[in-house]
N, C-alpha and C positions, 0 to 999 in steps of 0.2 A: 438576886433572886433567881436571875435568869441561867446564872452558872450552876446553882443547886439543882435546878428543874431539868438540866441537859444532863447531870449526872444521874440523876434519877431514873430520865428516859433512857441512859446508856445502860444504867444497871438491868430497868424492865426488859431490855431487849437481849439482854445477856443472858437473863432469867428464862425467858420465853425460848430463847435456843438452846438453852441445857434442858427446858422441858421437855420440847421435841425429841434431842436426841434422847433422853431417858426412854421415852414411847417408843423409839425404834429401836432400842438395845433389849427394848423388852417383847420384841417379837412384831411391832407394827410394819409390815413389808412396805404397803402404800403409802404409808406417811414417808418412809425412808426414799421411796422413788420419786415422791415431789419435795421432798426437799432438795433431793441431788438436782433435780430440774431447775428449782427457782433459783439455785445458788451457781448455774453454770457460768455464770459472768465472773466468777469470784474463782472458779477453777481457769477459765480463760488467762485471767490478769494474774494469777500466780504462775501457770505454765510461762506466760509470755514475760514476765517479767525474768525469771528463772534462766530462758533462752535468751533473751534480750532480743528480740523479735516478736510481734503481732503473731499467734499460733490460729491457725484456721484447723475449726472442728473437723470438717470433713476430711478423711484420710490422712491424718495426722495421730503419727504413733506417740509426739510427746503428750497431745491431748488426752491421748487414749491412758497412757500411763499418769496423767494428772486425774484423770478418772476415777482410775482405779484406786489412788492414791488417798482422794477423798472417800470415798465409799470405805476405805479401811479405816481412815481416820474418824470416820464415825462411830466404827465397830470398837476402835482401842481407846477413844477419849473418855478421860475420867476429870471430871469437874473438880474434884477434890486436889487433883497434882496439876490440873492446867487450865488457869482461869479464863482464858480467854480461847474458843472453840476453834476461831478461823486464825488465829496464829499457829496454833498445833498444827492444824490442817496444813495451812501454808508450809511448816517445815516437814511433814512427812512428803508432802507433792515435791519438795524441794530435793529431800532425800533421794527419792526414788528417781526423779530425774537424772540425778547424780550418779546412782548405780548404774541407769541404761547408759549414760554417755562414757562411763569409765569403761563399763563393758565393751562397747562399740570400739573404745580407743584399742584395748588389748586384742581385740579382734583385727584389726586393721594392722597393729605390729605384726602379725602371723602371716601376714601377707606378702609376697615376694615384690622387690620393688619394680619388677619388670611387669607384675601384674597391673599396678597402677601406671603406667608409661602403655599399656595396650589397651586399656579400657578408659584411661582419660589423660589424654595425652598433657593437658594444660593443669595437671593437679598440681604441679610444682606450683608455677608462677598465679594461680587460682587461689589456693589456701596453704601455701608455707610461706607466706610473707613475714619475715622474721620481724618486723615492730608489730604486724598486728597479732600473731601467733604468741608472742611476748606478752604482751597486754592482755587478751584472753584469757591466758594462763595464769596472771597475776591475779585478774579480777577474779578468776575460779578459786584460785589458794587464797585470797580475803574470802569470800564466800562460805568456803569451805572450813575455814578457821572459826568464823563468827557460826556458823550452822554447829560446828563439834561443840565447840564451848557451849552453846544454850541445849544443844543434847545433854551434854554432861550435866547441866544444871538440871536439868530435869531428875535425875538420879541424887541430888545432893551434892555433885563433885565439880571441882573447881580444876584448872589447870595446877595451880598450886598442890591439891590434894592429890595429884596424879603423882606429883614430884616425891611426896611425903610417904605416899603408900606404894612408892617403887621398892619391890623386895630386894634385900643387899645381897642375897647371895646368886650365885648362879642357877644352882639347882631350883630354887624357889622360883627364881625369874621364869625358868625352863617350862616349871609347872603351872605358873598363874596363865602362863601366855599359849600353853595347850588345853588351859580350861576356858579360857576366853575364848579359844578358836572352836571350840566342841560346843559353846553355847552360840556362836554364829554359825553351826554349820546346821544343827538339831533344829528343827523347825517347832518343834513344842517346848525346847527347852529356851530358846529364843522369843516366843510368843508369852512364857510366864514372866520371861525378864520384863521385858517390855512393859507387858500390862500393871505387875504386880511390883515393880519397881526394885524387886531385890531378886538375888541369885538363888534358884529354885533347887534349894539345896536337898530335899527327897528325892526330885525327881533325876538331879544330876548325881546324886550317889549312888543310883540304879545302873547309870552307865559306867562310871568311873570311882575308882577305889581311891580317896583321898581323904584327907584329915578336914573335919569339921572348923576346927579353929584356923586351921593354914589358910581356907577358903574366906573366911573371916576376917584373916589379917588382911589379906591381898585383895580383899572384896573391889575397892576403887579400880585399883589397876587390872582386876578382872574385866570389870564391867566395860571398863573404857579400850581395852583390847579387843571385845566383844564388838562395840561399836563401830570401830576403826575397820575390822574387817567386815565386817556384813552392811554397814551403811553407807558406800562409796567414799570412802575418806582416805581412797589410795594415794594422792596426790599431797597427803598433809601428813602420812604415817610416817615417812625416813624423819621429816621435821620433827612432828610430834617427839618421837622416840630419841631425837639427836636434844631436842629441848630437855627431857625430863633426866636422861644420863647425864648431861652437862651440867645441870641445875642440880642435881644429888651431889655430883663431885665436888661442887662448889661448897657445898655445904658439909662436904665429910671434914 
């Protein structure tokens, strides 16, 4: 009896949150501000879990990113596609933070080594411990794989689907990658893709001359390429493509 009541309470709580989000998406800005304020603890927990340490609210770029991602998740949430708002929001926050960290790594790589020596004399001893760096990289890779699989699932795609949908010919592969890159780089196309969970065909064809059937045939692969390029999965990009190519060859 208690178990049944607990399930009912969870369902009522979820329905209540979904009702609030529907009202916010209908234009209730004051309710949105209150909702964000009420769930600051959730944002802090999500950010802290992702970065592996407690995040301070004041003067924290990571918290600001988490706050922005939570705000975005309210706007993009679709209860018909995602059963739990907070699970969906946590994924959005993690994606945004991974994108931020990957951008930082790229910028760091562009600095000359002498710059690091001049500015931070203890850089190597403090940050480049082989064991610690390797461990952190492994954790990040694992998290990214799980997040990537979860993100694909939102579009009804699995890693096995990615192998099956891999274009067989080089020209088709290049075209699919080109379309995925366009979807990732065009804000409107990307927004339509992630909100409707389908390739925005009419808008896409305004920007590129491509056969409708070719897009539909390679839809899953195109969406996967778009997600890899746009959502901070840089560390697993080569591993994913290597997996796809090896699995495809083994099936041939």
